[in-house]
Each structure stands twice: as structure tokens, then as C-alpha cells.
N, C-alpha and C positions, 0 to 999 in steps of 0.2 A: 504496501500500499504506499502508494507515496505520501510526501510529508501535510499536504492539504487534506488531502483524506486520513488519515489518523486523528489531525487537531479536528475536524468534522463531527469524526465520531465522538470525544473528550468533551467536544463544547456541546454536544447531544445528553452527554453523561453527565455533564457537571447539571445544566436543565432539569433534569430528571432526578437528581439529591436534591434541587432547589424546589421541586417541585415534593417530594418525598420529607423533604425537612420541616415544609410548611403544613401539612397535614393537622389537621386538630389534635391527631390522638400519636402525634410521632413521638412524645418522649412516654406514652406509656411502658414499651421495652427499653429503657435506657441504654442498657446493652447493645441494642441495633442504633440506638441515633446517638450514641458516641462514637461508632463505628462509621455511621453515615457523615456524620459532620467532619469528623477525620479526613474520607476521603475529598470532601466539597470542599476545602479549606486548600487541601492538596492539590486540589484542579482550577482552584481560579488562580493565581497567577498563570498557569498556564493558557488558560482561556482568555484572561482580559490581555494579554502580550499578542494572542492570536487574533483576537478582537482587530487590534490596531494593526495588526500585519495587513488583514484582509483590507483596512479603509484603505492603507497603504496602497496594496494592489488596485483597489478600485480610482483611486484616484490618478494612479498612475497610466492607470485607461482610459479616463474622462482629459486628461492633459495629451497624451496622445491622437486622442479624437479631437482633442480643440488645433491641436499644431495640422492636421488632417483636411481641418474641416475652410484653411484659408482664410480666417480672419487674420488680418497682422497683427494691429494691436492685441491681438487675445492669445495669438502663435507667440508673441514676446513674451508673455507671462507664462503662458504655461511651457515653455522650455525651458525658463528658469525652473520651476516646480520641478520639472520632471527629470533635471540634474540632479536638484535635491533626494527626488525621491531616490533613482540610481544608485547613490548615497545610504543613503538609510536602508532601503531594503535588503541588500546582504547583510547586514548588520543583525534587522531585527530577524532572518532567518536564521541568524548562527545562534542566535538567544532562544528561540523556540526550541532550537534542535538541543541545545543544553538541556530544557529545562523536561524536555522527553526523555532524557538519561536515564538509565534505571536509576534508582534511587539503592542504595545501601539502608538495607533495612535496617539496621543498628545504629544511623544518622542520629538518631533523633533519643538514643538512649544518656543517658549516666553512664559514667565509666569508673573503673576502679585503674589506677596509675601508680603502678611498680618503676621504683627507681633503688636502682642499686651500682654499687662502689663497684668498680675493674679492676685494671690494674693501676697500679701508680698508688699502694698504699693509701696512706696518711691521704695523700692531696687528693685522689680517687673518695676517698668519704667527704672530704669538703667541698666537694665538686660536685658531691650528690645533694648535700646540701643549699647549695647555692642553686640549683637545679628547680630544687623542690619549690623554694621562694618564688623561683620565675614565675612558674607553672600556678603557685597559690597565687601572687602577684595578679597573677595573669587573669587567672580566676573571677579573682575579686573584683577588675574593669569590666565583666562579664556579668557579674552578679551573680552568680554563680555560688555556690556550697563546697566550703572543704571541709572534712571528715577524716584527719586520720583514724587508719584501722587498726595499723602495727609499724612499730619502728624499733631499730635496734639502732644506736645512736656508737656515734667511735671516742675516742678516748680521747681526738685531738678538736674535736668538735665537730658536723655532719655528719653522716648515716653511712653504716653499713650497709642497710636498707630501708627503705623507709616505705610504707602501702597506703593509698589515699583514696576515697571514694569522692568525687566531684561531679553535684549532680546541679542539674538546669534544662535550659533549653538547648540543645542541639551539641551537647557534650562532645559528644565523639567523635561528631562532621567537621569539628577545626583541633579537636587532641589527636586524631588517629595518626597521621603525618608525621608522629614525633615517637614512635616505637622505633625502635635501634641502638644501635651504639655513639656516644656523645664524646667525639675527641674534646680533652684540654688541653692547652699550652701553655704555660705561663712559670713566673720565676716564683717556687715555695718561699714563702718568708724566714723558714731557718735555712735558706738555701744561700750561704756566704761568697761563692762567686758568683753569682747573680746568671748560672746556669741558668735556662727554659730547661722544665720537666715535661714530659708529654704522659698524660694519666687518661682514663677512659670510666663510664658513667654507662648503665643500660639502662634503657626506658623501655616500659611496656605498658603497652594502653589497653585493656580489656574494655569490651565496653559489660555494661550491668546485663546479668542474666535475670531475667523475668520470670514467675514460677512456673508458668507454660512453655517458656522456652528449654527448661532442662527435668527429664523426668527423673529423678535423685530418687532410688528406698531405701528407707534411713537404715533397714538392714544390712544395707551395703557402706553404712558410714561405722567409721569409728573413731571416738569421741574419747580425750584424754585430757586429764584437766589439772594442772604443774602448778607451779609456786610461779608467780612474773619477775622478772630477773629483767625487766626494760625501766626506764624513768619512769615514772609515776606517784612516786612519795612512799614513804615507809609504810601508809596502809596498805598498797597496791602488793609490796614485798610480804607482809606477812601475811597472807592468805592465798589460800591456790584459787585464786581467780581465770587463771589463763587460759586458755583453751585450743587444744589441736584439734581438725578434723582432716581425716583420710578417708578420700573414696577409692574404697579399697580393688573396683573393681578397675580401676584407671590409675591409680598411687598418687592421682592428684590430691593435694596438703596445703593448707590453708590454717594459720596461727593468727592469733588475735591476743595480745594483755594487758594491751591498752589501756582499759576500763577498768574499776575496783569491782564491779562489778561481771560475778560468770555469766547471765544471762545477755548481759550487752556484750561481752565478748565473744561467745557462743552465735549470736547474733550476725555481729562484724565478719566474723568467721566463715562464720555459714555465706554472706553476699559473694566474699571474694570467692570460698571455693566456688559456688555457681558458675562467677564471671571464669572461670580460669574455664572450664569444664566447656561452658559454651564456647570459647575463643578455641580451643580443643577441636570443636565438634566443627565449628565456623569453618575452621584453617582444612580439617579436613575433607571438606564440603568444595572448598574453594583451592586444592593442590591442586589443580590443572592450569588453574590460572598464576599460582605463584609461587616462589622460591620464597618468598620476603621473608618470610619468618625467621627459620631456624632456633624455632623458640621464640618468634619475635623479634629479637633482640641479638642473637650473633653471642658470642664467647665471651665478650668484653674484651677482646683483645685492642690493644691500640691501634691494629691495621686493618679492623674493620669500623667503618665508618658510616653514618649520615651524615653529620654536620662534624663541624673543626669549630672551638672558641679558640681564638690567638689574641691572647694578653697584650702581649708587648706590642701588637697596631690593630690593637682594638678594631677586628675584625670576625666577623661567622662566618663561616660555609657553610652552605649546603650545598652536599655534593653529587645528590640526586639530579639538579637543575643547575646547576652551575651558576650558582648563586651565592653573591659575595657584598657582606654589609661590612662598612666600618662604625658601625653603632653597636658595637657590643656592651655599654652598659646601661643603655635604656633596654634594650632586645632581652639581658637577663635580670632585668628591674622585673618585667611584662608587658613596658609600654609599650613596646614594637613589635614584638614575637609574632603580630601580624602579617607584620614586612616579610615573615619568613614563613608562616604559614599558607599565605594568598595565594604567591609564587606556585607553592608546590598544589593547591587544590584546584588551579588553571591550567597546570601539568597535566595531572588528574582526568577532569576536566578533556585538551585537546588528546590524550591516549584515548578515550574511552570513543569520542565523538572519529577519532581514526578508524578501532577496532569495529565502529557500524561503517564507514565508509562514509562517512560524512565529511 
């Protein structure tokens, strides 16, 4: 089916949804109403863009007819309008193709963010702390909530590992490009000779699972309770409140010891466990499309990296799209992280359009 035929079908479906939502009994079945409303909202920007595109095509046809009509005064005006439309129509068509790209069903999900120090010892742990602050600050600018699920602090500061839940609107859509190995090049505070050290941090971004996504039999779970060893105050460390949940069939494990309450730790650990199981299932289902994960993040070795943060040159380079920005401080502050994310999103769109032959 051609582009206009596909868009016409979607416009018809949009009108049908509007009619269904406007029925007096529409809210009698709230589950159905919510689904209809979600589908309507998703189609609305496509239909609005299609309506504007159709108007352009109609205006172009009218201008061409006017030029063919022979009226000199009207012909001049029509030629100006036609020139403008010839510039606008291809861009509008491209925008429509992007709107029609298959959506990642996880885009509107909350995420489980996992950051781990890789090679580089203390420097890697310190940079893991920098990375977490960058993401937490960025989340704050978007109006999202950040909730630490588990953490293992390093003696020098920073983290050996930190796991957090970030919730809000379209969190996964923006964060999904952050999975991989992030390399940092800087002079450690303890380096007397001024030599630059290279360290690595791994980041995994997992879409949060919903109950309907993952069917886990409670009999397949092994739950261990133990005494917390992490930060959190004396009262945390004197009670057996930490929880480790193992999904025996897959070997997936999640631990939480951040809360004083065993119940809360269990709840948080379960969210992480389900997200990891869902991620494994998503990866299995999409193996033919990507080698990409290697457990999503690679080994944490210095040589495997998606992005490099070079402090001496105040430079951030994303190696996937050959992007280099000289605004390291603002990016690490979370203020300009979108300057990195947006080119990645655009490259992803271009790749999908090319795959569709668009």
C-alpha cells in the first residue's frame, strides 16, 4: 500500500475511535475505554500531519491549475506559492514516514538503570558516581522521579554499582541509547605526575516490566534474607532486612538492601528481577536484529565503548554517530545530555527508514 493509502486508513480508524469514545456508554468498560483513548492519542499526531500534508497537495494542484490557466497576474502569485510548496512537501512527507515507523512498545515505560564500575579501579567507581549524578540531574529536568533500588558504595567515593528506577513519561524512549560502555579519560586527583588515566563504566537501561509482561511462577523464586552491609544507617545494618531473589529457571538474580523494611526491599528487588527477565526475553526475540547487547553493556573493558568523556579537552565523543561535543561539564551536569541523545534518536530513525526503503 502507498503512503497516502496507509494514511487514509489511519484517518478512518482515528474517526472510528473518536466516535467510539463519544458514545454515552464509552466509560462503562474502563479497560476498553483506556485502550481506545490510548490508541486515539497515538494516532492524533499522524492524522494532524496527514491533514496538513493533504492540504499542501491540494494547494499544489490548485497552483498548477492557475499557472496553466494563463492569467498573468495570478500566474506570478501561483508560481511563488508553487515554489514554496515544492520545498515544504518533501519535508512533510519525510515527517509522515517517521511518524509511521513501528513504535518500540517499551518507549513509554519507566526504566531500571544499572551503572557499574568497570576497569580502572577507584577512578571507575568515582566516574560511576558522576554518571549517576548526570542521569539523576537529567531526569530532574524532565520532571521524572529517581528512586535508588540498590547501591554498593566504593571506599573512595562513587559506586562499585548502583541500580535505580526512573519513572515518568517516555523515560525509556530517551534513555535507551545510553546502554553500553562509557569510557573516561582524566587525571586522577591522586596522580602526582599529571598522567591521564582511562577507566570504564558500564550502563544498562532496562524497560520496567509490568505484571502482564512476564509470567513468573512464585515456586520458581528463591528468596534469601540477610543483613544489610550497605550504607543506610545503623538501623539498617542491625536487622535482617536485605533481600536477594533468584529466578531459578533462568538464574537471574536481583538484590535490594537500600530500605529498612524487608517488605520494601523485596518489592524493589522484584521490580529489578522482572525487568531483567523481560529484557532477556526482548533480547532473545530480537537477536536477529542486533548483536547489540553482549548482555547489553559489553565486558566493561576500556576498548569497548559507545562514548568517551575526555576531561583535558572538555570533550564528549559518541562513537556510534561520530558525534563530538566540547561541552563536557554541561553534559555531565545533565543540562546538555539531550545534545547527545537527539543525534542518536535521529540516526535510529534514519536507519529504520532505510530498512523500510523509505
